[in-house]
C-alpha positions in Angstrom: 0.0 0.0 0.0 1.4 3.4 -1.0 2.1 6.2 1.4 -0.7 8.3 -0.1 -3.2 5.4 0.3 -2.2 5.0 4.0 -2.7 8.8 4.5 -6.2 8.6 2.9 -7.3 5.6 4.9 -6.1 7.1 8.2 -7.9 10.4 7.2 -11.1 8.5 6.5 -10.9 6.5 9.7 -10.1 9.5 11.9 -12.8 11.6 10.1 -15.5 8.8 10.7 -14.5 8.7 14.3 -14.8 12.5 14.5 -18.2 12.2 12.8 -19.7 9.7 15.3 -19.0 11.6 18.5 -20.8 14.9 17.7 -23.6 12.9 16.0 -24.3 11.4 19.3 -24.0 14.6 21.2 -26.3 16.7 19.0 -28.9 13.9 18.5 -28.9 13.3 22.2 -29.8 17.0 22.7 -32.8 16.5 20.5 -33.7 13.2 22.3 -33.6 14.6 25.9 -37.2 15.9 26.0 -38.7 12.5 25.0 -36.2 10.8 27.3 -37.2 13.1 30.2 -40.9 12.3 29.5 -40.3 8.5 29.3 -38.3 8.3 32.5 -39.9 11.3 34.3 -36.6 13.2 34.7 -36.1 16.7 35.9 -34.2 19.5 34.1 -31.0 19.1 36.2 -30.9 15.3 35.7 -31.4 15.7 32.0 -28.4 18.1 31.9 -26.3 15.5 33.7 -26.9 12.9 30.9 -25.1 15.2 28.5 -22.6 16.4 31.1 -21.5 12.8 32.0 -20.5 12.3 28.4 -18.5 15.5 28.4 -17.0 15.0 31.8 -15.5 11.6 30.9 -14.0 13.3 27.8 -12.5 16.2 29.6 -11.1 14.2 32.5 -9.6 11.3 30.5 -8.6 12.7 27.1 -5.2 14.1 28.2 -4.1 10.8 30.0 -5.1 8.8 27.0 -3.3 11.2 24.7 -0.1 10.6 26.7 -0.8 6.8 26.8 -1.1 6.9 23.0 2.3 8.7 22.7 3.9 5.9 24.7 2.1 2.7 23.6 0.7 3.6 20.2 -1.8 6.1 18.8 -3.6 3.6 16.5 -4.0 1.2 19.4 -5.7 3.7 21.7 -7.8 5.0 18.9 -9.0 1.4 18.2 -9.8 0.7 21.9 -11.8 4.0 21.9 -13.9 2.8 18.9 -14.5 -0.5 20.6 -15.7 1.1 23.9 -17.8 3.7 22.1 -19.5 1.1 19.9 -20.3 -1.2 22.9 -21.6 1.7 25.1 -23.8 2.9 22.2 -25.5 -0.5 22.2 -25.8 -0.3 26.0 -27.5 3.1 25.7 -30.0 1.7 23.2 -31.2 -1.0 25.7 -31.2 1.2 28.8 -34.4 0.8 30.9 -33.9 3.8 33.2 -32.4 7.2 33.4 -29.6 5.9 35.7 -28.5 3.2 33.2 -28.6 5.8 30.4 -26.4 8.1 32.5 -23.9 5.2 32.9 -23.9 4.4 29.2 -23.3 8.1 28.4 -20.3 8.2 30.7 -18.9 5.0 29.1 -19.4 6.6 25.7 -17.4 9.6 27.0 -14.5 7.2 27.9 -14.4 5.8 24.4 -14.7 9.3 23.0 -11.7 10.5 25.1 -9.6 7.8 23.4 -10.8 8.7 19.9 -10.4 12.5 20.2 -7.2 12.2 22.3 -5.5 10.5 19.3 -7.3 11.7 16.2 -5.4 14.9 15.5 -2.1 13.1 16.5 -2.7 10.4 13.9 -3.2 13.0 11.2 -0.1 14.9 12.4 1.8 11.6 12.3 1.0 10.7 8.6 0.7 14.2 7.0 3.5 16.5 6.2 3.4 20.1 7.8 2.3 21.6 4.4 -0.6 19.2 4.1 -1.9 19.4 7.7 -4.2 22.4 7.3 -6.2 20.6 4.7 -6.4 17.4 6.8 -7.4 19.4 9.9 -10.0 21.2 7.8 -11.5 17.9 6.7 -11.4 16.7 10.3 -13.2 19.8 11.6 -15.6 19.4 8.7 -16.3 15.8 9.7 -17.0 16.9 13.3 -19.6 19.4 12.1 -21.0 17.0 9.5 -21.6 14.8 12.6 -23.3 17.7 14.3 -25.7 18.5 11.5 -26.3 14.8 10.8 -27.2 14.3 14.5 -29.7 17.2 14.2 -31.1 16.1 10.9 -30.9 12.3 10.8 -31.1 12.1 14.6 -34.2 14.3 14.7 -35.8 12.1 11.9 -35.0 8.9 13.8 -36.3 10.2 17.1 -39.5 11.5 15.6 -40.3 8.3 13.6 -38.6 5.4 15.5 -37.9 6.6 19.0 -34.8 8.0 20.8 -33.1 4.6 21.2 -32.4 4.5 17.4 -29.8 7.2 17.7 -27.7 4.9 19.8 -28.3 2.0 17.4 -27.1 4.2 14.5 -23.6 4.3 16.0 -23.1 0.6 16.1 -22.7 -0.4 12.4 -20.5 2.7 11.7 -18.3 1.7 14.7 -18.0 -1.8 13.3 -17.0 -0.5 9.9 -14.3 1.8 11.4 -12.9 -1.2 13.4 -12.7 -3.2 10.1 -10.6 -0.5 8.6 -8.3 -0.3 11.6 -7.8 -4.1 11.7 -7.4 -4.8 8.0 -6.1 -1.7 6.3 -3.9 0.2 8.8 -0.9 -2.0 9.8 1.4 0.8 10.9 1.7 2.2 14.4 2.9 5.6 15.6 4.6 6.3 18.9 6.3 9.5 19.9 7.5 8.6 23.4 8.2 4.8 23.2 9.8 3.5 26.4 8.8 6.5 28.6 6.8 6.0 31.8 3.2 6.9 32.1 2.5 9.6 34.7 -0.1 7.9 36.8 0.0 10.4 39.7 -0.3 13.3 37.3 -3.3 11.7 35.6 -5.1 11.2 39.0 -4.4 14.8 39.9 -5.7 16.0 36.5 -9.0 13.9 36.9 -9.5 15.4 40.4 -9.1 18.9 39.0 -11.8 18.3 36.3 -14.3 16.6 38.6 -14.0 19.0 41.5 -14.1 22.1 39.4 -17.1 21.0 37.5 -19.1 19.8 40.5 -17.9 22.8 42.5 -18.9 25.3 39.9 -22.3 23.8 39.1 -23.2 23.6 42.8 -21.6 26.7 44.3 -24.9 28.6 44.5 -27.1 25.7 45.6 -24.9 23.6 47.9 -22.6 24.5 50.8 -19.9 22.1 49.7 -19.7 23.7 46.2 -17.1 26.3 47.3 -15.0 23.7 49.1 -14.9 21.6 45.9 -13.8 24.6 43.9 -11.1 25.3 46.5 -9.9 21.7 46.3 -9.8 22.0 42.5 -7.8 25.2 42.5 -5.4 23.8 45.1 -5.0 20.6 43.0 -4.1 22.7 40.0 -1.1 24.2 41.9 0.0 20.7 43.1 -0.4 19.3 39.5 1.7 22.1 37.9 4.4 21.8 40.5 4.5 18.0 40.1 4.5 18.0 36.3 7.3 20.5 36.2 9.5 18.2 38.3 8.6 14.8 36.9 10.9 13.3 34.3 8.1 11.9 32.1 5.1 14.2 32.8 1.5 13.8 31.6 1.9 17.1 29.8 5.1 18.8 28.8 4.5 22.3 30.2 7.2 23.8 27.9 4.7 23.6 24.9 2.8 26.4 26.6 5.9 28.7 26.4 5.0 29.3 22.8 2.3 32.1 23.0 0.8 31.0 19.7 0.0 27.5 21.1 -1.3 28.9 24.4 -3.5 31.5 22.9 -4.8 29.1 20.3 -5.8 26.4 22.8 -7.3 28.9 25.2 -9.4 30.4 22.5 -10.6 26.9 21.5 -11.7 26.5 25.2 -13.5 29.8 25.1 -15.4 29.3 21.8 -16.6 26.0 23.0 -17.8 27.6 26.3 -19.7 30.0 24.2 -21.4 27.7 21.7 -21.5 24.1 23.0 -24.8 24.3 25.1 -26.6 26.3 22.4 -28.2 23.2 20.7 -29.2 21.9 24.1 -31.0 25.1 25.2 -32.6 25.7 21.8 -33.7 22.1 21.5 -35.6 22.5 24.8 -36.9 25.9 23.7 -38.2 24.6 20.3 -39.8 21.4 21.6 -41.3 22.8 24.9 -42.2 26.4 24.1 -42.6 26.3 20.4 -44.1 22.8 20.4 -42.0 21.7 17.4 -41.5 17.9 16.8 -37.9 16.7 17.2 -37.2 16.5 13.4 -38.4 20.1 12.8 -36.2 21.3 15.7 -33.3 19.5 14.2 -33.9 21.0 10.8 -33.5 24.5 12.3 -30.5 23.7 14.5 -28.8 22.0 11.5 -28.1 25.4 9.9 -25.1 26.3 12.2 -23.1 23.1 11.7 -23.8 23.0 7.9 -22.0 26.3 7.6 -19.1 25.1 9.7 -18.8 21.8 7.6 -18.9 23.7 4.3 -16.4 26.5 5.2 -14.0 24.7 7.6 -12.0 22.7 4.9 -11.5 26.0 2.9 -10.4 27.9 6.0 -8.0 25.1 7.0 -6.4 25.0 3.5 -6.0 28.8 3.4 -4.5 28.8 6.9 -1.6 26.8 5.7 -0.4 29.9 3.8 -1.6 33.0 5.7 -1.6 34.5 9.2 -4.1 32.6 11.3 -5.0 35.7 13.3 -7.1 37.0 10.4 -9.3 33.9 10.5 -9.4 33.3 14.3 -10.2 36.8 15.4 -12.7 37.4 12.6 -14.4 34.1 13.4 -14.6 34.9 17.1 -16.1 38.3 16.3 -18.8 36.8 14.1 -19.6 34.1 16.7 -20.0 36.8 19.3 -22.5 38.7 17.2 -24.5 35.5 16.6 -24.6 34.8 20.4 -25.6 38.4 21.1 -28.7 37.9 19.0 -29.8 34.9 21.0 -29.6 36.9 24.3 -33.0 38.3 23.5 -34.7 34.9 23.1 -38.3 34.9 24.4 -41.5 32.9 23.8 -42.5 35.2 20.9 -39.0 35.4 19.2 -39.5 35.1 15.4 -37.7 32.1 13.8 -35.8 34.3 11.4 -34.0 36.0 14.3 -32.9 32.6 15.7 -31.9 31.4 12.2 -29.7 34.5 11.7 -27.9 33.9 15.0 -27.3 30.3 14.1 -25.9 31.1 10.6 -23.6 33.8 12.0 -22.3 31.4 14.7 -21.7 28.7 12.0 -19.7 31.1 9.8 -17.7 32.3 12.8 -16.8 28.9 14.2 -15.9 27.7 10.6 -13.4 30.6 10.2 -12.0 30.0 13.7 -11.7 26.2 14.4 -9.3 24.6 11.8 -6.9 27.7 11.7 -6.7 27.7 15.5 -6.0 23.9 15.5 -3.4 24.3 12.7 -1.8 27.2 14.6 -1.5 25.2 17.8 -0.2 22.0 16.3 2.4 23.8 14.1 4.3 24.9 17.2 4.8 21.4 18.6 7.6 18.8 18.3 6.3 15.7 16.6 7.4 13.7 19.7 4.5 15.4 21.6 1.8 15.2 18.9 -0.3 12.9 21.1 -0.2 15.2 24.1 -0.7 18.3 22.0 -3.6 16.7 20.2 -5.1 15.7 23.6 -4.5 19.2 24.9 -6.4 20.7 22.0 -9.2 18.2 22.5 -9.1 18.8 26.3 -9.7 22.4 25.7 -12.6 21.6 23.3 -14.3 19.3 25.8 -13.3 21.4 28.7 -15.1 24.3 27.0 -18.1 22.0 26.5 -18.0 21.0 30.1 -17.9 24.6 31.4 -20.7 25.5 29.0 -22.9 22.8 30.4 -21.8 23.7 34.0 -23.1 27.2 33.3 -26.5 25.7 32.3 -26.6 23.4 35.3 -25.7 26.2 37.7 -28.4 28.6 36.2 -31.0 25.8 36.0 -30.3 24.8 39.6 -30.6 28.4 40.8 -33.8 29.3 38.8 -35.6 26.0 38.1 -34.4 23.5 40.7 -35.4 19.9 40.5 -38.6 20.4 38.4 -39.7 19.2 35.0 -40.0 21.9 32.3 -43.8 22.4 32.2 -45.7 25.5 31.2 -45.8 27.1 34.6 -42.0 27.1 34.6 -41.5 28.4 31.0 -40.8 32.0 32.1 -38.0 30.8 34.4 -36.6 28.6 31.6 -36.5 31.6 29.3 -34.8 33.7 32.0 -32.2 30.9 32.5 -31.5 30.8 28.7 -31.1 34.6 28.5 -28.6 34.6 31.3 -26.7 31.7 29.8 -26.4 33.5 26.4 -25.2 36.7 28.1 -22.4 34.7 29.7 -21.5 33.0 26.5 -21.5 36.3 24.5 -19.3 38.0 27.2 -16.5 35.3 27.2 -16.3 35.2 23.4 -16.2 39.0 23.2 -13.2 39.1 25.6 -11.4 36.4 23.6 -11.4 38.6 20.5 -8.8 40.8 22.0 -6.6 37.9 23.0 -6.6 36.6 19.5 -5.6 39.9 18.1 -2.5 39.6 20.3 -1.6 36.3 18.7 1.9 36.4 17.2 2.3 36.4 13.4 5.1 33.9 13.2 4.1 30.2 13.5 7.1 28.4 14.9 7.7 25.1 13.2 11.4 24.8 14.0 10.7 21.9 16.3 9.3 19.9 13.5 12.8 18.8 12.4 14.1 17.9 15.8 
């Protein structure tokens, strides 16, 4: 098999994996109202079904990225597909909200292996001058998964029930596994023979769990502030330990390059601003506007369609030009789209929501693949797994914080109640406050992106 054929098969495999995960995430956002009705679940519990998936990703993606660097990126990616496919089947046969919550968490574990190695695999097989294009296709696949989840997922839920969105994942997962076992014989390791940082991994997981739970309960529970304090203290211990350990979970020196640091932080911020949008709007459309799941999905699909169409072009152009132009412009357009959604109410016309979704789609498309390309271009190939996992950690960390904002606001205004007509005004108020927060963080990020250095350091590539 020629080198170009191997590249194409790896790209197809990674892109299919990147497609599956967001398909599940967005179709699940459409499925939550009927799931809540079937199992009589309140708004906060419904939020935790999505959050469990994101939590497992955010907590484990960095450790698995490091494991992949040591033991093999293809191997960890393969295990991820296996776990994800099995847990999708488990979700399809769940008979209670608690079992569905467990399957969602297991899916997140599989996803952390997939996303912790996907970009690293692309970086391993593609030359520096080809990566922007491959990253663009990767981002395009992610957003193709998002709009397929909204479109196909909405159709399946409406006509065949919510369990079918879990079943949908299984044959695609089996197909990906067949490619991995029969077509890709090579393995890629960047840190073969090095030790896995078990203590650093435990500290990292503690940070993610305590910060999420602390942030989401700080207003409603006394222990919330103590969990936050534990999380912040653990960050200090983690950084000190990683700086002194010979084979750390994450090589902190990669953050010395301001281009890498600003790029990954901006990825965190844009995901804080946009990740819970589909969840909030899905509830709004189905509860307040009385739209069926497939119709809600048809409206929400507009944002990822624009991302999927524009991302490959933006990624290809970012190979040649200053990424600041794309990232700062993309963040600005995203901020404008989120600002429009601040004024959501029960009588908001559909054209206003559609305009906001389209602007957010264009903004994210201009931002995502150039930011990923800018970050990965600064890193020694030895650390592709960790860098890829860091990028993905920021993405899922942003999603986690975005859902934490929703959980916190819901807990404060709605509490443990189902979303029924008498609570619609409180739901609207919660959504308004959430979009204010999201708009504010993206607006602040614009100025950080404008400070991003012009020169993309790739000197380490040859080391």
